[in-house]
ZAMARGU-4260 file (C-alpha; in steps of 0.2 Angstrom, whole numbers, plus 5000, padded with zeros to 4 digits):
<rodrens>
0) 5186/5285/5028 | 5202/5279/5036 | 5201/5271/5053 | 5206/5282/5067 | 5217/5268/5075
5) 5226/5264/5058 | 5243/5270/5064 | 5241/5260/5080 | 5236/5244/5070 | 5252/5247/5059
10) 5263/5249/5074 | 5257/5235/5085 | 5253/5222/5071 | 5271/5215/5072 | 5271/5215/5091
15) 5255/5204/5090 | 5263/5193/5078 | 5278/5191/5088 | 5268/5186/5103 | 5259/5173/5093
20) 5275/5166/5087 | 5282/5165/5105 | 5269/5151/5108 | 5274/5141/5092 | 5286/5126/5096
25) 5303/5131/5089 | 5305/5115/5080 | 5292/5121/5067 | 5305/5131/5058 | 5297/5133/5041
30) 5280/5138/5047 | 5288/5151/5058 | 5298/5158/5044 | 5282/5160/5033 | 5272/5167/5047
35) 5285/5180/5051 | 5285/5185/5033 | 5266/5186/5032 | 5266/5197/5048 | 5279/5209/5040
40) 5268/5208/5024 | 5253/5213/5034 | 5262/5228/5041 | 5268/5233/5024 | 5250/5232/5017
45) 5244/5243/5032 | 5258/5256/5028 | 5251/5256/5010 | 5233/5259/5017 | 5240/5274/5027
50) 5248/5281/5011 | 5231/5279/5003 | 5222/5289/5017 | 5236/5302/5017 | 5232/5319/5009
55) 5249/5327/5004 | 5240/5344/5001 | 5236/5346/5019 | 5248/5354/5032 | 5251/5346/5049
60) 5249/5328/5055 | 5236/5316/5050 | 5227/5301/5057 | 5232/5307/5074 | 5227/5296/5088
65) 5228/5302/5106 | 5225/5292/5122 | 5230/5298/5140 | 5244/5287/5147 | 5252/5294/5162
70) 5240/5308/5166 | 5248/5317/5181 | 5263/5322/5170 | 5253/5324/5154 | 5261/5310/5145
75) 5250/5303/5131 | 5250/5289/5119 | 5250/5301/5104 | 5254/5296/5086 | 5252/5304/5069
80) 5259/5305/5052 | 5266/5318/5040 | 5274/5316/5023 | 5292/5315/5031 | 5287/5301/5043
85) 5276/5292/5029 | 5291/5289/5017 | 5301/5282/5031 | 5287/5271/5037 | 5285/5264/5020
90) 5304/5261/5019 | 5304/5252/5036 | 5290/5240/5032 | 5297/5236/5015 | 5315/5233/5021
95) 5308/5223/5036 | 5299/5211/5024 | 5314/5210/5013 | 5326/5207/5028 | 5315/5193/5035
100) 5314/5184/5018 | 5333/5186/5016 | 5335/5177/5032 | 5326/5161/5026 | 5343/5153/5021
105) 5357/5161/5032 | 5348/5159/5048 | 5346/5141/5054 | 5347/5141/5073 | 5335/5149/5085
110) 5324/5154/5070 | 5309/5158/5081 | 5319/5169/5093 | 5327/5178/5078 | 5310/5181/5069
115) 5302/5188/5086 | 5317/5200/5088 | 5315/5206/5070 | 5296/5209/5072 | 5299/5218/5089
120) 5313/5229/5080 | 5300/5234/5068 | 5288/5240/5081 | 5301/5251/5088 | 5306/5259/5072
125) 5288/5262/5067 | 5285/5270/5084 | 5300/5282/5082 | 5293/5288/5066 | 5275/5290/5071
130) 5276/5296/5090 | 5270/5314/5094 | 5274/5313/5112 | 5292/5315/5118 | 5291/5302/5131
135) 5283/5290/5120 | 5296/5293/5107 | 5310/5289/5119 | 5301/5273/5124 | 5301/5267/5106
140) 5319/5274/5103 | 5325/5262/5117 | 5314/5248/5111 | 5324/5248/5095 | 5340/5244/5105
145) 5336/5228/5113 | 5331/5217/5097 | 5346/5224/5087 | 5358/5220/5101 | 5351/5202/5101
150) 5351/5200/5082 | 5370/5205/5081 | 5375/5197/5098 | 5367/5180/5094 | 5367/5178/5076
155) 5382/5189/5071 | 5400/5184/5067 | 5415/5179/5077 | 5418/5196/5086 | 5399/5199/5088
160) 5400/5202/5107 | 5413/5216/5105 | 5402/5224/5092 | 5386/5223/5101 | 5393/5230/5117
165) 5401/5244/5108 | 5384/5247/5099 | 5375/5247/5115 | 5387/5259/5125 | 5387/5272/5111
170) 5368/5272/5109 | 5364/5271/5127 | 5375/5286/5132 | 5367/5297/5118 | 5349/5290/5123
175) 5351/5295/5142 | 5357/5312/5138 | 5342/5314/5126 | 5331/5308/5141 | 5338/5322/5152
180) 5335/5335/5138 | 5317/5329/5136 | 5313/5330/5155 | 5321/5347/5156 | 5310/5354/5142
185) 5295/5346/5150 | 5299/5354/5167 | 5302/5371/5158 | 5285/5370/5150 | 5277/5365/5167
190) 5285/5380/5176 | 5280/5392/5162 | 5262/5386/5160 | 5258/5379/5178 | 5252/5363/5171
195) 5260/5346/5165 | 5246/5345/5151 | 5256/5346/5135 | 5273/5346/5143 | 5278/5331/5132
200) 5266/5335/5118 | 5277/5338/5102 | 5264/5349/5094 | 5262/5360/5110 | 5281/5361/5112
205) 5284/5367/5094 | 5276/5383/5098 | 5283/5385/5115 | 5296/5398/5118 | 5310/5389/5127
210) 5324/5399/5136 | 5339/5401/5124 | 5351/5393/5137 | 5340/5378/5139 | 5338/5377/5120
215) 5357/5376/5118 | 5359/5362/5131 | 5343/5352/5125 | 5349/5354/5107 | 5365/5346/5112
220) 5357/5332/5122 | 5346/5327/5107 | 5359/5330/5094 | 5372/5318/5102 | 5359/5304/5102
225) 5354/5307/5084 | 5373/5310/5079 | 5378/5293/5086 | 5363/5285/5077 | 5367/5293/5060
230) 5382/5291/5063 | 5391/5307/5061 | 5410/5308/5063 | 5418/5306/5076 | 5403/5296/5084
235) 5404/5283/5070 | 5416/5270/5076 | 5403/5258/5082 | 5396/5256/5064 | 5409/5247/5054
240) 5411/5234/5068 | 5392/5232/5070 | 5390/5230/5051 | 5404/5218/5049 | 5398/5206/5063
245) 5379/5208/5060 | 5370/5194/5049 | 5365/5200/5032 | 5348/5205/5036 | 5354/5214/5052
250) 5366/5225/5041 | 5351/5228/5029 | 5340/5235/5042 | 5354/5244/5051 | 5359/5254/5036
255) 5342/5255/5028 | 5332/5261/5043 | 5342/5263/5060 | 5353/5276/5053 | 5338/5285/5047
260) 5332/5287/5065 | 5345/5299/5068 | 5342/5310/5052 | 5323/5310/5056 | 5326/5315/5074
265) 5337/5330/5069 | 5323/5336/5057 | 5308/5332/5068 | 5315/5338/5085 | 5331/5348/5084
270) 5325/5361/5071 | 5307/5365/5076 | 5309/5363/5095 | 5326/5372/5096 | 5326/5384/5082
275) 5338/5397/5090 | 5351/5384/5095 | 5349/5376/5077 | 5354/5393/5069 | 5368/5396/5082
280) 5375/5378/5080 | 5373/5375/5062 | 5391/5378/5059 | 5396/5364/5070 | 5384/5351/5062
285) 5390/5357/5045 | 5408/5355/5049 | 5406/5338/5056 | 5395/5333/5041 | 5409/5339/5029
290) 5422/5330/5039 | 5412/5314/5039 | 5408/5315/5020 | 5427/5316/5016 | 5433/5304/5030
295) 5420/5290/5026 | 5424/5291/5007 | 5443/5291/5009 | 5443/5277/5022 | 5431/5267/5011
300) 5444/5267/4997 | 5456/5258/5007 | 5445/5245/5014 | 5449/5226/5010 | 5432/5220/5016
305) 5416/5222/5006 | 5405/5225/5021 | 5417/5238/5029 | 5418/5247/5013 | 5400/5249/5012
310) 5399/5253/5030 | 5411/5268/5028 | 5402/5273/5012 | 5386/5275/5023 | 5396/5287/5035
315) 5400/5297/5019 | 5382/5297/5012 | 5374/5301/5028 | 5385/5316/5029 | 5376/5322/5014
320) 5360/5320/5024 | 5365/5330/5039 | 5373/5344/5028 | 5357/5345/5018 | 5347/5347/5034
325) 5358/5361/5041 | 5360/5372/5026 | 5342/5377/5030 | 5336/5378/5012 | 5321/5369/5004
330) 5332/5360/4991 | 5344/5354/5004 | 5331/5348/5016 | 5321/5339/5003 | 5337/5332/4996
335) 5342/5326/5013 | 5325/5317/5016 | 5326/5309/4998 | 5344/5304/5001 | 5338/5294/5017
340) 5326/5284/5007 | 5338/5281/4992 | 5352/5276/5004 | 5340/5264/5012 | 5336/5256/4996
345) 5353/5255/4988 | 5364/5252/5003 | 5352/5239/5009 | 5353/5230/4992 | 5372/5231/4992
350) 5372/5222/5009 | 5360/5209/5002 | 5372/5206/4988 | 5387/5204/5000 | 5377/5192/5009
355) 5373/5182/4993 | 5392/5180/4990 | 5396/5177/5008 | 5384/5162/5009 | 5394/5154/4994
360) 5412/5159/4999 | 5411/5162/5018 | 5423/5177/5014 | 5421/5195/5010 | 5439/5200/5005
365) 5439/5210/4989 | 5456/5203/4983 | 5449/5186/4983 | 5433/5190/4973 | 5440/5194/4956
370) 5431/5187/4940 | 5414/5185/4948 | 5406/5192/4932 | 5411/5177/4922 | 5405/5165/4936
375) 5389/5173/4942 | 5383/5185/4929 | 5366/5189/4937 | 5374/5193/4954 | 5388/5204/4944
380) 5374/5213/4935 | 5365/5218/4951 | 5381/5223/4959 | 5386/5234/4945 | 5368/5242/4945
385) 5368/5246/4964 | 5386/5252/4964 | 5382/5264/4950 | 5366/5269/4959 | 5376/5272/4975
390) 5388/5283/4965 | 5374/5294/4960 | 5371/5289/4942 | 5358/5300/4934 | 5342/5291/4931
395) 5343/5281/4948 | 5338/5286/4965 | 5355/5290/4972 | 5357/5304/4960 | 5342/5314/4966
400) 5345/5317/4984 | 5364/5321/4981 | 5360/5333/4968 | 5347/5342/4978 | 5359/5343/4993
405) 5373/5349/4981 | 5361/5363/4975 | 5356/5368/4993 | 5375/5368/4999 | 5380/5379/4984
410) 5366/5391/4989 | 5371/5392/5007 | 5390/5393/5004 | 5399/5389/4987 | 5414/5380/4995
415) 5402/5367/5003 | 5395/5363/4986 | 5413/5360/4980 | 5417/5349/4994 | 5401/5339/4991
420) 5405/5337/4973 | 5422/5331/4977 | 5415/5318/4989 | 5404/5312/4975 | 5420/5309/4964
425) 5428/5300/4979 | 5412/5289/4980 | 5414/5284/4962 | 5432/5280/4965 | 5429/5267/4979
430) 5413/5260/4971 | 5422/5257/4954 | 5437/5250/4963 | 5425/5238/4972 | 5417/5233/4955
435) 5433/5232/4946 | 5441/5221/4959 | 5426/5209/4961 | 5417/5208/4945 | 5430/5210/4931
440) 5447/5202/4928 | 5453/5184/4929 | 5444/5172/4941 | 5455/5171/4956 | 5461/5154/4963
445) 5450/5156/4978 | 5434/5157/4968 | 5440/5143/4956 | 5443/5132/4971 | 5425/5133/4975
450) 5419/5124/4960 | 5400/5121/4959 | 5397/5129/4976 | 5398/5146/4968 | 5381/5147/4961
455) 5371/5163/4955 | 5357/5172/4963 | 5343/5160/4968 | 5324/5163/4967 | 5322/5169/4985
460) 5337/5181/4984 | 5330/5187/4967 | 5314/5191/4976 | 5322/5201/4990 | 5332/5211/4977
465) 5318/5214/4964 | 5308/5227/4973 | 5324/5237/4977 | 5329/5237/4959 | 5311/5243/4954
470) 5311/5257/4967 | 5329/5263/4963 | 5324/5265/4945 | 5306/5272/4949 | 5312/5285/4961
475) 5326/5290/4950 | 5315/5293/4935 | 5300/5300/4945 | 5307/5308/4961 | 5290/5317/4964
480) 5284/5301/4971 | 5294/5306/4987 | 5296/5325/4984 | 5277/5328/4984 | 5275/5320/5000
485) 5289/5329/5009 | 5288/5346/5002 | 5275/5354/5013 | 5281/5347/5030 | 5299/5351/5025
490) 5294/5369/5021 | 5285/5371/5038 | 5300/5365/5048 | 5311/5377/5039 | 5299/5391/5041
495) 5301/5389/5060 | 5320/5390/5059 | 5319/5405/5047 | 5307/5414/5059 | 5319/5412/5073
500) 5334/5418/5063 | 5324/5433/5058 | 5319/5437/5076 | 5337/5435/5082 | 5343/5447/5068
505) 5330/5460/5073 | 5334/5459/5091 | 5353/5461/5087 | 5349/5476/5075 | 5338/5484/5089
510) 5353/5483/5101 | 5365/5492/5089 | 5368/5510/5093
</rodrens>
């Protein structure tokens, strides 16, 4: 029997650890590093316990915990988990642990503050995936912003201040509009029912008939917040700068988890809360997704910097996610969720590898990296492996999500399938270009001048990459590990959207002469 407070233990264990670390003198760098890693490890173990307690054959949310918070307005501390949130929780706890371990070498200043920021960031990310009260969700959503701002702004690159300000402005504008939409929906519920009880409760609101006009505006308020976080074109311009200036672990968690907050939000909130608006505005989201897929891939081909290339590839890959969500098919939806997990693992690993080479060379220029294969063969092997996984090589995790989205797109509209397939070709172009110009060929004068400083992957770096290699292969060969968890909740959400579309069609038919 699982503890009823298991999800709360998972969410707040990193916070408790951060509070303990705050009282440790900053000069004890090594103990602080290992303590932070241990705390993240405990959170990962707790996420495994949640998985063991989860029954994927049951509909609805499980391990729900509910406590009154602001009683007058019916706001609760309410958390629960379904298959969609579970796979993203597992991804979050794993990548947080990997990111903290990857920070042991590169982060040498203000180590205590850095580790505290990372643990608080984990609290916010886990809370977003588990919150079942809209106001609580918003609180966790905003919690994520502060530690990420600090991680980039303090431990980032030369232009870190510009990157962080841009990141905060984009995110905050979207968040405030989402807050307005949340309050409008809650007020609508209170007016219709005469009580605030349940006005912010996700499960209550899913069955609530929201006025079509309010649905439209609330959909747009939520959508903007999530589109910025994904990020969708044209709201993506903060991402390359944030990735370029962030420390390696910051880029890993940014690509691996933070972008997924937007995709998760679209699935969890936009579709079931505003099904009529979702049907009416699907064309808009699909159009932006297609533009983002093509734009990100084309711009990535021309990037001279490794980090920026991978950042723009994320814009393209996340376009697959939003396309899969809004074609309203089971294959597309499951592919979108699987793609979020696979992208988190693969792109997180690519950013780790860029960090490995940057620590040796203090450079990320592709033209200077030729011939790495003969100097650092283990690094080269891993770079080729994850590049092929990102390109969608069958047998690896990157293939499954893209293939399912492709099938869903073709089923919705054939031309979308052709565009998606062409985008996959473009992905192969920029990834193979990167591999060709960094791994193969003659060793450049720049690398030759580094001499013995250019060393291969060390033990700690290998430990960060090993679980990502294993999972990339395992999910590629056994995709049911994820698909079995997400199938039922994905079907339930699509049923709500389909029912709204059918009702609208019947109404329209009834109005015809």
